[in-house]
Structure formats: C-alpha cells, structure tokens
C-alpha atoms as a printed R data frame, in Angstrom:
    type eleno elety resid chain resno       x       y       z
1   ATOM     1    CA   MET     A     1 -15.756 119.572 -62.047
2   ATOM     2    CA   ARG     A     2 -15.627 118.794 -58.426
3   ATOM     3    CA   LYS     A     3 -12.448 117.118 -56.925
4   ATOM     4    CA   ARG     A     4 -12.555 114.584 -54.575
5   ATOM     5    CA   GLY     A     5 -12.966 115.782 -51.229
6   ATOM     6    CA   GLN     A     6 -14.958 118.642 -52.183
7   ATOM     7    CA   ALA     A     7 -18.701 119.244 -50.693
8   ATOM     8    CA   LYS     A     8 -21.045 121.457 -52.330
9   ATOM     9    CA   ALA     A     9 -22.971 124.244 -49.869
10  ATOM    10    CA   TRP     A    10 -26.102 126.011 -50.937
11  ATOM    11    CA   ASN     A    11 -26.464 129.890 -51.089
12  ATOM    12    CA   PRO     A    12 -29.826 130.840 -49.927
13  ATOM    13    CA   ASN     A    13 -29.601 134.333 -51.603
14  ATOM    14    CA   SER     A    14 -28.875 133.257 -55.261
15  ATOM    15    CA   ALA     A    15 -29.727 129.294 -55.053
16  ATOM    16    CA   GLN     A    16 -26.342 128.735 -56.187
17  ATOM    17    CA   THR     A    17 -24.205 125.670 -55.519
18  ATOM    18    CA   LEU     A    18 -20.736 126.832 -54.182
19  ATOM    19    CA   THR     A    19 -17.899 124.479 -54.004
20  ATOM    20    CA   VAL     A    20 -16.262 123.994 -50.311
21  ATOM    21    CA   ASP     A    21 -13.020 121.934 -49.472
22  ATOM    22    CA   PRO     A    22 -13.536 120.413 -46.062
23  ATOM    23    CA   PHE     A    23 -10.023 119.396 -45.578
24  ATOM    24    CA   ARG     A    24  -8.810 123.037 -46.400
25  ATOM    25    CA   LEU     A    25 -11.104 124.423 -43.550
26  ATOM    26    CA   GLN     A    26  -9.295 126.210 -40.761
27  ATOM    27    CA   GLY     A    27 -11.134 127.162 -37.613
28  ATOM    28    CA   ARG     A    28  -9.722 130.649 -37.038
29  ATOM    29    CA   GLU     A    29 -10.865 131.487 -40.365
30  ATOM    30    CA   PHE     A    30 -14.536 130.940 -39.595
31  ATOM    31    CA   ASP     A    31 -14.765 133.022 -36.431
32  ATOM    32    CA   ALA     A    32 -17.326 135.350 -38.399
33  ATOM    33    CA   LEU     A    33 -20.081 132.435 -37.577
34  ATOM    34    CA   SER     A    34 -19.946 133.109 -34.046
35  ATOM    35    CA   ARG     A    35 -20.571 136.695 -34.254
36  ATOM    36    CA   LYS     A    36 -23.621 136.668 -35.299
37  ATOM    37    CA   ARG     A    37 -26.896 134.944 -33.526
38  ATOM    38    CA   ARG     A    38 -29.280 135.397 -36.146
39  ATOM    39    CA   GLY     A    39 -29.639 135.892 -39.816
40  ATOM    40    CA   GLN     A    40 -27.184 135.412 -42.475
41  ATOM    41    CA   THR     A    41 -23.448 134.915 -41.861
42  ATOM    42    CA   THR     A    42 -20.705 135.052 -44.314
43  ATOM    43    CA   TRP     A    43 -17.554 133.111 -44.518
44  ATOM    44    CA   ALA     A    44 -14.375 132.692 -46.355
45  ATOM    45    CA   GLY     A    45 -11.520 130.508 -45.907
46  ATOM    46    CA   ARG     A    46  -8.015 130.600 -47.494
47  ATOM    47    CA   GLY     A    47  -8.036 129.024 -50.481
48  ATOM    48    CA   THR     A    48 -11.732 128.230 -50.488
49  ATOM    49    CA   THR     A    49 -14.665 129.478 -52.349
50  ATOM    50    CA   VAL     A    50 -17.173 132.010 -50.303
51  ATOM    51    CA   ALA     A    51 -20.266 130.445 -49.328
52  ATOM    52    CA   GLU     A    52 -23.079 131.651 -47.096
53  ATOM    53    CA   PHE     A    53 -24.911 129.980 -44.581
54  ATOM    54    CA   PHE     A    54 -28.025 130.793 -42.990
55  ATOM    55    CA   CYS     A    55 -28.355 130.413 -38.984
56  ATOM    56    CA   ASP     A    56 -32.063 130.515 -38.153
57  ATOM    57    CA   GLY     A    57 -32.138 131.916 -34.911
58  ATOM    58    CA   VAL     A    58 -29.571 129.444 -33.617
59  ATOM    59    CA   PHE     A    59 -26.155 130.568 -31.999
60  ATOM    60    CA   MET     A    60 -23.539 128.883 -33.901
61  ATOM    61    CA   LYS     A    61 -20.185 128.793 -32.474
62  ATOM    62    CA   ALA     A    62 -18.262 127.756 -35.545
63  ATOM    63    CA   ARG     A    63 -15.605 125.007 -35.011
64  ATOM    64    CA   VAL     A    64 -13.533 123.234 -37.753
65  ATOM    65    CA   TYR     A    65 -14.787 119.869 -36.795
66  ATOM    66    CA   LEU     A    66 -18.579 120.607 -37.357
67  ATOM    67    CA   LEU     A    67 -17.824 122.277 -40.565
68  ATOM    68    CA   VAL     A    68 -15.702 119.642 -41.658
69  ATOM    69    CA   VAL     A    69 -18.361 116.887 -40.640
70  ATOM    70    CA   GLY     A    70 -21.277 118.795 -42.269
71  ATOM    71    CA   ALA     A    71 -19.422 119.408 -45.770
72  ATOM    72    CA   MET     A    72 -18.195 115.769 -45.798
73  ATOM    73    CA   PHE     A    73 -22.040 114.674 -45.316
74  ATOM    74    CA   LEU     A    74 -23.122 117.405 -47.889
75  ATOM    75    CA   GLY     A    75 -20.405 115.555 -50.131
76  ATOM    76    CA   GLY     A    76 -21.699 112.095 -49.701
77  ATOM    77    CA   LEU     A    77 -25.258 113.373 -50.322
78  ATOM    78    CA   SER     A    78 -24.066 115.122 -53.720
79  ATOM    79    CA   ALA     A    79 -21.933 112.065 -54.674
80  ATOM    80    CA   ARG     A    80 -25.188 109.972 -54.715
81  ATOM    81    CA   ALA     A    81 -27.537 112.397 -56.429
82  ATOM    82    CA   GLU     A    82 -27.430 110.623 -59.535
83  ATOM    83    CA   VAL     A    83 -28.867 107.278 -57.830
84  ATOM    84    CA   ASP     A    84 -31.987 108.183 -55.986
85  ATOM    85    CA   PRO     A    85 -32.792 105.733 -53.730
86  ATOM    86    CA   LEU     A    86 -36.202 107.260 -52.927
87  ATOM    87    CA   ALA     A    87 -37.381 107.019 -56.392
88  ATOM    88    CA   ARG     A    88 -39.819 104.611 -56.170
89  ATOM    89    CA   TRP     A    89 -41.413 106.442 -53.293
90  ATOM    90    CA   ARG     A    90 -42.182 109.544 -55.101
91  ATOM    91    CA   GLU     A    91 -44.603 108.564 -57.268
92  ATOM    92    CA   GLY     A    92 -48.010 106.686 -56.644
93  ATOM    93    CA   VAL     A    93 -47.574 106.231 -52.895
94  ATOM    94    CA   THR     A    94 -50.570 106.401 -50.503
95  ATOM    95    CA   VAL     A    95 -49.692 107.903 -46.938
96  ATOM    96    CA   LYS     A    96 -52.407 107.284 -44.379
97  ATOM    97    CA   ALA     A    97 -52.631 106.788 -40.581
98  ATOM    98    CA   VAL     A    98 -52.148 103.062 -39.155
99  ATOM    99    CA   SER     A    99 -54.972 103.535 -36.918
100 ATOM   100    CA   GLY     A   100 -58.116 106.154 -36.830
101 ATOM   101    CA   THR     A   101 -58.868 106.110 -33.334
102 ATOM   102    CA   GLU     A   102 -58.136 109.569 -32.025
103 ATOM   103    CA   GLY     A   103 -57.349 110.451 -28.419
104 ATOM   104    CA   ARG     A   104 -54.175 108.418 -27.904
105 ATOM   105    CA   HIS     A   105 -50.910 107.879 -28.533
106 ATOM   106    CA   THR     A   106 -49.717 105.067 -30.859
107 ATOM   107    CA   THR     A   107 -46.178 104.470 -30.496
108 ATOM   108    CA   HIS     A   108 -43.627 102.153 -32.798
109 ATOM   109    CA   SER     A   109 -40.935 100.762 -30.196
110 ATOM   110    CA   TYR     A   110 -37.788 101.844 -31.986
111 ATOM   111    CA   TYR     A   111 -35.708 102.485 -35.012
112 ATOM   112    CA   LEU     A   112 -33.879  99.150 -34.476
113 ATOM   113    CA   THR     A   113 -36.740  97.206 -35.658
114 ATOM   114    CA   THR     A   114 -40.019  97.460 -37.812
115 ATOM   115    CA   PRO     A   115 -43.414  97.544 -36.854
116 ATOM   116    CA   GLU     A   116 -44.585  95.870 -39.863
117 ATOM   117    CA   SER     A   117 -44.898  91.854 -39.597
118 ATOM   118    CA   PRO     A   118 -42.455  90.052 -41.718
119 ATOM   119    CA   ASP     A   119 -45.075  89.469 -44.437
120 ATOM   120    CA   GLY     A   120 -46.205  93.080 -44.395
121 ATOM   121    CA   THR     A   121 -49.913  92.531 -43.625
122 ATOM   122    CA   ARG     A   122 -50.032  93.625 -40.106
123 ATOM   123    CA   VAL     A   123 -48.470  96.387 -37.930
124 ATOM   124    CA   LEU     A   124 -47.495  96.407 -34.279
125 ATOM   125    CA   TYR     A   125 -47.482  99.560 -31.894
126 ATOM   126    CA   PHE     A   126 -47.808 100.615 -28.264
127 ATOM   127    CA   SER     A   127 -51.163 102.446 -27.624
128 ATOM   128    CA   SER     A   128 -51.491 104.967 -24.449
129 ATOM   129    CA   THR     A   129 -54.317 107.178 -23.373
130 ATOM   130    CA   ALA     A   130 -51.480 108.605 -20.730
131 ATOM   131    CA   ALA     A   131 -50.205 112.089 -21.442
132 ATOM   132    CA   ASN     A   132 -46.631 110.601 -20.961
133 ATOM   133    CA   GLY     A   133 -47.128 107.345 -23.014
134 ATOM   134    CA   GLU     A   134 -45.648 105.428 -20.453
135 ATOM   135    CA   PHE     A   135 -48.686 103.146 -19.903
136 ATOM   136    CA   GLY     A   136 -51.093 101.359 -22.296
137 ATOM   137    CA   ASP     A   137 -51.689  98.087 -24.623
138 ATOM   138    CA   ILE     A   138 -50.071  96.501 -27.028
139 ATOM   139    CA   CYS     A   139 -51.989  96.205 -30.492
140 ATOM   140    CA   VAL     A   140 -51.989  94.649 -33.597
141 ATOM   141    CA   VAL     A   141 -53.749  96.176 -36.763
142 ATOM   142    CA   ASP     A   142 -54.608  94.299 -39.873
143 ATOM   143    CA   ARG     A   143 -53.652  96.700 -42.885
144 ATOM   144    CA   ALA     A   144 -56.347  95.498 -45.314
145 ATOM   145    CA   THR     A   145 -59.297  95.389 -42.663
146 ATOM   146    CA   GLY     A   146 -57.960  97.942 -40.251
147 ATOM   147    CA   LYS     A   147 -58.996  95.600 -37.321
148 ATOM   148    CA   GLU     A   148 -57.004  96.039 -34.077
149 ATOM   149    CA   THR     A   149 -56.253  93.301 -31.919
150 ATOM   150    CA   ILE     A   150 -55.028  94.176 -28.300
151 ATOM   151    CA   VAL     A   151 -52.267  91.640 -27.527
152 ATOM   152    CA   ALA     A   152 -51.576  92.504 -24.133
153 ATOM   153    CA   ARG     A   153 -53.294  94.923 -21.482
154 ATOM   154    CA   GLY     A   154 -51.909  97.645 -19.100
155 ATOM   155    CA   GLY     A   155 -48.280  97.539 -19.725
156 ATOM   156    CA   THR     A   156 -45.697  99.966 -17.978
157 ATOM   157    CA   CYS     A   157 -43.020 101.169 -19.767
158 ATOM   158    CA   GLU     A   158 -39.559 102.264 -18.979
159 ATOM   159    CA   ASP     A   159 -40.109 105.519 -21.057
160 ATOM   160    CA   ALA     A   160 -42.129 106.458 -24.022
161 ATOM   161    CA   HIS     A   161 -38.827 106.402 -26.167
162 ATOM   162    CA   ARG     A   162 -38.777 102.580 -26.952
163 ATOM   163    CA   VAL     A   163 -42.398 102.160 -24.768
164 ATOM   164    CA   ALA     A   164 -42.621  98.133 -24.222
165 ATOM   165    CA   CYS     A   165 -39.694  97.226 -27.040
166 ATOM   166    CA   GLN     A   166 -42.632  95.401 -28.568
167 ATOM   167    CA   GLN     A   167 -41.550  93.207 -31.513
168 ATOM   168    CA   TRP     A   168 -42.304  90.514 -33.973
169 ATOM   169    CA   THR     A   169 -40.575  86.940 -33.443
170 ATOM   170    CA   LEU     A   170 -41.058  83.627 -35.001
171 ATOM   171    CA   GLY     A   171 -41.802  84.910 -38.271
172 ATOM   172    CA   GLY     A   172 -44.752  87.019 -37.220
173 ATOM   173    CA   LYS     A   173 -46.420  84.432 -35.312
174 ATOM   174    CA   ALA     A   174 -45.650  86.055 -32.097
175 ATOM   175    CA   VAL     A   175 -44.823  89.197 -30.300
176 ATOM   176    CA   ALA     A   176 -42.191  89.818 -27.486
177 ATOM   177    CA   PHE     A   177 -42.167  92.598 -25.142
178 ATOM   178    CA   HIS     A   178 -41.053  93.678 -21.883
179 ATOM   179    CA   ASP     A   179 -43.105  94.728 -18.745
180 ATOM   180    CA   VAL     A   180 -43.051  95.714 -15.200
181 ATOM   181    CA   ARG     A   181 -45.454  93.906 -12.962
182 ATOM   182    CA   ASP     A   182 -45.661  94.080  -9.301
183 ATOM   183    CA   LYS     A   183 -42.477  95.954  -9.160
184 ATOM   184    CA   ARG     A   184 -40.532  93.310 -11.163
185 ATOM   185    CA   TRP     A   185 -39.593  93.473 -14.516
186 ATOM   186    CA   GLY     A   186 -39.873  90.452 -16.967
187 ATOM   187    CA   VAL     A   187 -39.822  89.450 -20.718
188 ATOM   188    CA   TYR     A   188 -42.912  88.080 -22.252
189 ATOM   189    CA   MET     A   189 -44.350  86.811 -25.340
190 ATOM   190    CA   VAL     A   190 -47.853  86.183 -26.938
191 ATOM   191    CA   ASP     A   191 -49.000  83.815 -29.371
192 ATOM   192    CA   LEU     A   192 -51.034  85.522 -31.812
193 ATOM   193    CA   GLU     A   193 -53.090  82.508 -32.941
194 ATOM   194    CA   SER     A   194 -54.111  81.216 -29.407
195 ATOM   195    CA   GLY     A   195 -53.713  84.765 -27.738
196 ATOM   196    CA   LYS     A   196 -51.829  83.196 -25.000
197 ATOM   197    CA   GLU     A   197 -48.893  84.512 -23.195
198 ATOM   198    CA   LYS     A   198 -45.847  83.070 -21.993
199 ATOM   199    CA   THR     A   199 -42.975  84.439 -19.577
200 ATOM   200    CA   ILE     A   200 -39.524  84.323 -21.280
201 ATOM   201    CA   ALA     A   201 -37.572  85.466 -18.569
202 ATOM   202    CA   LEU     A   202 -37.955  87.386 -15.186
203 ATOM   203    CA   ASP     A   203 -35.674  90.100 -13.684
204 ATOM   204    CA   ARG     A   204 -34.874  91.058 -17.488
205 ATOM   205    CA   GLN     A   205 -35.575  93.678 -19.929
206 ATOM   206    CA   VAL     A   206 -35.581  92.896 -23.884
207 ATOM   207    CA   GLY     A   207 -33.294  94.181 -26.475
208 ATOM   208    CA   PHE     A   208 -34.362  93.534 -30.108
209 ATOM   209    CA   GLY     A   209 -34.037  90.423 -32.287
210 ATOM   210    CA   GLN     A   210 -35.312  89.628 -36.061
211 ATOM   211    CA   GLY     A   211 -39.107  89.389 -36.585
212 ATOM   212    CA   ALA     A   212 -38.550  86.604 -39.356
213 ATOM   213    CA   GLY     A   213 -35.763  84.751 -36.572
214 ATOM   214    CA   HIS     A   214 -36.524  83.250 -33.274
215 ATOM   215    CA   LEU     A   215 -33.706  84.445 -31.089
216 ATOM   216    CA   VAL     A   216 -34.445  87.158 -28.418
217 ATOM   217    CA   PRO     A   217 -32.010  89.088 -26.560
218 ATOM   218    CA   VAL     A   218 -32.619  89.468 -22.968
219 ATOM   219    CA   TYR     A   219 -30.688  91.548 -19.999
220 ATOM   220    CA   GLY     A   220 -30.830  92.591 -16.402
221 ATOM   221    CA   PRO     A   221 -32.267  95.983 -15.677
222 ATOM   222    CA   HIS     A   222 -29.443  98.393 -16.246
223 ATOM   223    CA   TRP     A   223 -29.663 100.275 -13.066
224 ATOM   224    CA   LYS     A   224 -29.980  96.882 -11.127
225 ATOM   225    CA   PRO     A   225 -28.650  93.962 -13.074
226 ATOM   226    CA   GLY     A   226 -28.212  91.723 -10.296
227 ATOM   227    CA   GLU     A   227 -27.045  88.128 -11.291
228 ATOM   228    CA   HIS     A   228 -27.977  88.784 -15.079
229 ATOM   229    CA   ARG     A   229 -24.896  90.748 -16.228
230 ATOM   230    CA   GLY     A   230 -23.834  88.745 -19.149
231 ATOM   231    CA   LEU     A   231 -25.144  88.334 -22.634
232 ATOM   232    CA   GLU     A   232 -28.306  86.289 -22.684
233 ATOM   233    CA   ILE     A   233 -30.237  85.221 -25.585
234 ATOM   234    CA   ALA     A   234 -33.778  83.843 -25.297
235 ATOM   235    CA   ASP     A   235 -35.270  80.900 -27.928
236 ATOM   236    CA   ALA     A   236 -38.579  82.131 -28.663
237 ATOM   237    CA   ALA     A   237 -39.451  78.703 -30.148
238 ATOM   238    CA   THR     A   238 -38.231  76.677 -27.028
239 ATOM   239    CA   GLY     A   239 -38.469  79.412 -24.281
240 ATOM   240    CA   GLU     A   240 -34.902  78.356 -23.345
241 ATOM   241    CA   VAL     A   241 -32.958  81.256 -22.038
242 ATOM   242    CA   ARG     A   242 -28.808  80.739 -22.326
243 ATOM   243    CA   GLU     A   243 -26.292  82.762 -21.351
244 ATOM   244    CA   ARG     A   244 -23.902  83.367 -24.378
245 ATOM   245    CA   MET     A   245 -21.261  85.361 -22.744
246 ATOM   246    CA   LYS     A   246 -20.231  85.684 -19.438
247 ATOM   247    CA   ILE     A   247 -19.622  89.259 -18.322
248 ATOM   248    CA   GLU     A   248 -15.986  88.242 -17.018
249 ATOM   249    CA   VAL     A   249 -15.074  87.879 -20.645
250 ATOM   250    CA   MET     A   250 -15.600  91.188 -21.630
251 ATOM   251    CA   GLU     A   251 -14.329  92.801 -18.231
252 ATOM   252    CA   GLU     A   252 -10.944  91.004 -19.246
253 ATOM   253    CA   ALA     A   253 -10.864  91.618 -22.817
254 ATOM   254    CA   TYR     A   254 -11.735  95.609 -22.201
255 ATOM   255    CA   LYS     A   255 -10.273  96.140 -19.126
256 ATOM   256    CA   ALA     A   256  -8.422  99.399 -19.497
257 ATOM   257    CA   TRP     A   257 -11.558 101.118 -20.908
258 ATOM   258    CA   LEU     A   258 -13.659  99.562 -18.649
259 ATOM   259    CA   GLU     A   259 -11.789 101.089 -15.626
260 ATOM   260    CA   LYS     A   260 -11.521 104.174 -17.446
261 ATOM   261    CA   GLU     A   261 -15.034 104.488 -18.145
262 ATOM   262    CA   PHE     A   262 -16.895 103.196 -15.199
263 ATOM   263    CA   LYS     A   263 -14.215 103.798 -12.682
264 ATOM   264    CA   GLY     A   264 -14.112 100.035 -11.559
265 ATOM   265    CA   LYS     A   265 -17.817  99.684 -11.057
266 ATOM   266    CA   PRO     A   266 -19.649  96.552 -12.126
267 ATOM   267    CA   VAL     A   267 -20.673  96.637 -15.479
268 ATOM   268    CA   SER     A   268 -23.657  94.538 -17.335
269 ATOM   269    CA   VAL     A   269 -24.845  94.107 -20.898
270 ATOM   270    CA   PHE     A   270 -27.383  96.487 -22.052
271 ATOM   271    CA   PHE     A   271 -29.728  96.617 -24.751
272 ATOM   272    CA   PRO     A   272 -28.120  93.959 -27.147
273 ATOM   273    CA   ILE     A   273 -29.328  93.844 -30.809
274 ATOM   274    CA   VAL     A   274 -29.119  90.652 -32.985
275 ATOM   275    CA   SER     A   275 -28.009  90.681 -36.552
276 ATOM   276    CA   LYS     A   276 -30.302  89.586 -39.595
277 ATOM   277    CA   ASP     A   277 -28.871  86.416 -39.590
278 ATOM   278    CA   GLU     A   278 -28.932  85.825 -36.072
279 ATOM   279    CA   LYS     A   279 -25.299  85.022 -35.768
280 ATOM   280    CA   ARG     A   280 -24.090  88.486 -34.389
281 ATOM   281    CA   VAL     A   281 -24.939  90.745 -31.633
282 ATOM   282    CA   PHE     A   282 -24.102  94.059 -30.408
283 ATOM   283    CA   PHE     A   283 -24.934  95.908 -26.985
284 ATOM   284    CA   LYS     A   284 -24.019  98.822 -24.750
285 ATOM   285    CA   VAL     A   285 -22.264  98.641 -21.463
286 ATOM   286    CA   ALA     A   286 -24.107  99.814 -18.256
287 ATOM   287    CA   SER     A   287 -23.002 100.384 -14.721
288 ATOM   288    CA   SER     A   288 -25.527 101.221 -12.199
289 ATOM   289    CA   LEU     A   289 -25.267 104.613 -10.224
290 ATOM   290    CA   GLY     A   290 -27.472 103.190  -7.453
291 ATOM   291    CA   GLY     A   291 -30.713 105.006  -8.104
292 ATOM   292    CA   GLU     A   292 -33.869 103.022  -7.906
293 ATOM   293    CA   ASP     A   293 -35.992 105.047 -10.547
294 ATOM   294    CA   PHE     A   294 -35.686 103.250 -13.774
295 ATOM   295    CA   ARG     A   295 -37.040 106.271 -15.575
296 ATOM   296    CA   SER     A   296 -34.311 108.921 -14.258
297 ATOM   297    CA   LYS     A   297 -31.168 109.590 -16.231
298 ATOM   298    CA   ASN     A   298 -29.016 108.993 -13.257
299 ATOM   299    CA   ALA     A   299 -30.184 105.435 -12.659
300 ATOM   300    CA   SER     A   300 -27.359 104.124 -14.440
301 ATOM   301    CA   LEU     A   301 -24.311 105.402 -17.025
302 ATOM   302    CA   ARG     A   302 -24.359 103.568 -20.166
303 ATOM   303    CA   GLN     A   303 -21.734 103.772 -22.997
304 ATOM   304    CA   GLY     A   304 -19.721 102.055 -25.613
305 ATOM   305    CA   ILE     A   305 -20.656  99.456 -28.342
306 ATOM   306    CA   VAL     A   306 -19.538  95.712 -28.446
307 ATOM   307    CA   ALA     A   307 -20.000  93.202 -30.662
308 ATOM   308    CA   TYR     A   308 -20.135  89.859 -30.306
309 ATOM   309    CA   ASP     A   309 -19.962  86.487 -32.441
310 ATOM   310    CA   LEU     A   310 -22.724  84.084 -31.257
311 ATOM   311    CA   GLU     A   311 -21.442  81.379 -34.012
312 ATOM   312    CA   GLN     A   312 -17.582  81.465 -33.041
313 ATOM   313    CA   ASN     A   313 -18.601  82.092 -29.398
314 ATOM   314    CA   GLY     A   314 -16.367  85.261 -29.302
315 ATOM   315    CA   LEU     A   315 -15.840  89.270 -29.000
316 ATOM   316    CA   LEU     A   316 -15.384  90.954 -32.302
317 ATOM   317    CA   PHE     A   317 -14.541  94.418 -31.297
318 ATOM   318    CA   MET     A   318 -15.402  97.380 -28.980
319 ATOM   319    CA   ARG     A   319 -15.580 101.407 -29.477
320 ATOM   320    CA   GLU     A   320 -15.881 103.562 -26.679
321 ATOM   321    CA   ARG     A   321 -18.825 105.506 -27.774
322 ATOM   322    CA   TRP     A   322 -22.413 104.691 -28.478
323 ATOM   323    CA   GLY     A   323 -23.486 106.414 -31.576
324 ATOM   324    CA   HIS     A   324 -27.247 104.751 -32.447
325 ATOM   325    CA   PRO     A   325 -25.883 101.989 -34.429
326 ATOM   326    CA   ALA     A   326 -27.832  99.452 -36.556
327 ATOM   327    CA   TRP     A   327 -26.933  96.538 -38.441
328 ATOM   328    CA   PHE     A   328 -26.824  96.339 -42.178
329 ATOM   329    CA   PRO     A   329 -28.722  93.924 -44.130
330 ATOM   330    CA   ASP     A   330 -25.523  91.836 -44.687
331 ATOM   331    CA   SER     A   331 -25.253  91.347 -41.034
332 ATOM   332    CA   ARG     A   332 -21.602  92.229 -40.966
333 ATOM   333    CA   ARG     A   333 -21.421  95.871 -41.171
334 ATOM   334    CA   ILE     A   334 -23.074  98.380 -38.627
335 ATOM   335    CA   ILE     A   335 -23.834 102.010 -39.398
336 ATOM   336    CA   GLU     A   336 -24.341 105.036 -37.005
337 ATOM   337    CA   ILE     A   337 -25.436 108.404 -36.988
338 ATOM   338    CA   GLY     A   338 -23.367 110.893 -38.940
339 ATOM   339    CA   ASN     A   339 -22.690 108.292 -41.755
340 ATOM   340    CA   ILE     A   340 -20.308 106.433 -39.779
341 ATOM   341    CA   SER     A   341 -20.031 102.863 -40.796
342 ATOM   342    CA   PHE     A   342 -17.726  99.885 -39.345
343 ATOM   343    CA   ASP     A   343 -17.239  96.405 -40.335
344 ATOM   344    CA   SER     A   344 -17.678  93.961 -37.247
345 ATOM   345    CA   SER     A   345 -15.424  91.005 -39.174
346 ATOM   346    CA   GLU     A   346 -12.514  93.556 -39.423
347 ATOM   347    CA   LYS     A   347 -12.385  94.641 -35.758
348 ATOM   348    CA   GLY     A   348 -14.775  97.549 -36.410
349 ATOM   349    CA   LYS     A   349 -12.571  98.790 -39.122
350 ATOM   350    CA   PHE     A   350 -14.255 102.161 -40.363
351 ATOM   351    CA   PHE     A   351 -15.303 102.016 -44.159
352 ATOM   352    CA   SER     A   352 -16.831 104.234 -46.641
C-alpha cells in the first residue's frame, strides 16, 4: 500500500508501476539522468525503488526540484485515479469542427474565457486568412445551423496568442473585444441583436470578464499606459468606465517588491481577470521598456499577480511570479500551472 507523499512512476520496458518517494530524492543521486542525451536512463536513489524514465531525444539535466515536482504531480494524478472527471466524455461524444470553412485560422481568444455562449448555442472565434493570424474578423457561429455571422471586420491583434481577446458579455447578448484603429487602441462592444457597435474605452485594451455578467476590465497598453495605469472596470450595460483602484494604492502596498522587480520604473495594471461572481479581480503588473512595437517581447516587463476585492475595495494579496492563473468557480480560489492553488481570501495561502 502506498504511503502518503509517494508517487508512482511508469516503467516503459515492463509496463510496471514503481513507487517513488519524492521527499527522499537527492539531486546528486540522479546524475545519471544527465549522462545520456537519448534513450533509456536508469536512476536509483538511496532508500528509494529503482525506476526507469524514457527521455525521447531531450537532454534531461536532472535536478531535484524537477524530480520532486514531477513525482508529486504523478502522485496527485494517482490519488485521484478512482474518481474519473472525464468519465462522461469517454462515451457518446461527438467531436467535429466548429467551422467547415478551409484556408483560414479560427482562434479561440484564451484559456481564461470560453468561446461558447452562456447558453451554449453559439461559438465565438477570431477568423484570419493571414499567415500570422494577426489580422481578421470576429465571428459567431450558430451550433445548430452552422450559420456564421461576422461581428466585426478587419481587426488587428496584438498577437495570435490571445487574438482580439473577444469575449461574451451581458449573458451572451453582446461581444466585447479590443482593436487598434488608426494606430490607437480601443475596447469595443457589439450588440448581437442589432449589430451596432459601441466604443467602451479608447487608449485601452481589454482583459477578461464573465460572459454571463456585465463587467469588462480594461487597462492602458502595457508598453505605453499613459494616464490609465490603475485598475479600470467598464460596465457593459451602461458603458460607464470606473477606476476601481488607483495605481498609488498598489505602489504603496508592495513598494519593496516593485522596486526590486521593476527597478523604480512606473508600473501599471496589466491583463485584469474578473472572478465568476464579479466581486474580485486579479491582474499582472507591467512596466514599459520604452519600445513602440506592441508585438515585441521587449515592449514591456510583465510579472507578478495581484488580487483585488471589488466589493470591499481593497487589495487581497500579491505573488511575485505569474504562473498563468485562473479563478476557481467559487470566485475565491486561484489555480496555476503545476497544480499550484491558493486562496485569495487568506492572503494567497497555498492549499491542496
């Protein structure tokens, strides 16, 4: 019987499951991993079961923290093996293309929002015939009929990573997105029934709100934020844009970290994400590096995660590193890659 803290590793030669204790791994004991660039490498640690790993053409330089994280991740999967969260997806599932039109990219905006409308009847995506996927149209397709409607034409993206950050809002009645027009960024919204477009905010970009809600977070461009450095939230129902947190509040609260990370340069709120209940938001912090090319990785320095309570009007916590976080449905907990989770109500306290 496996003890707590142990993980299971797979032996590709014998198809056996071997037990590894991640808390007993020592870096020097696994130097054999770095001796072979290809093929099978065997390692053994003091007091641990021998296990074999297959390195497929990748030069693996063993370090204890990599082994510990990997073993703990496997352990987490093994511990949940009896409860299969994908069970309902394994039978009776039909997978098909959302669009049958060829010769173009069709891109969902990001992992932080769903392309499905709140009622599940439509899908939202960015369509581009450009090779780099950075120019194109925002489209909505009806899942039942396959009919595609172009919501906004000829948009310019910051990159093909998040494309236009297109997203549902107002319960699926409208679509919000950002675009650069005449060299000026703006956040826009289209009412789907009338097809009319409305300007939400100029000299801003858009983060992600909730499709069933009405709040749309906006922020000054990270490479050139100008006067829009604080936390701003737009109300898609009224069009009102309010500054919910002045940048000075964060600068005072996290002065030491900001000085260390950004070397005293002015900072701004970047890429805010609203929780499901629309009561909280987290965001990254950015500082301009002086570049004008918004597609360049050298346009700005972006780091950290800061959470803010919109209901209580106060900072919740800060972490010094961004790990691609996302809100849990409870609007309280946050999860990052690597199975790292923390509680925004407990000053970012880790939990398992």
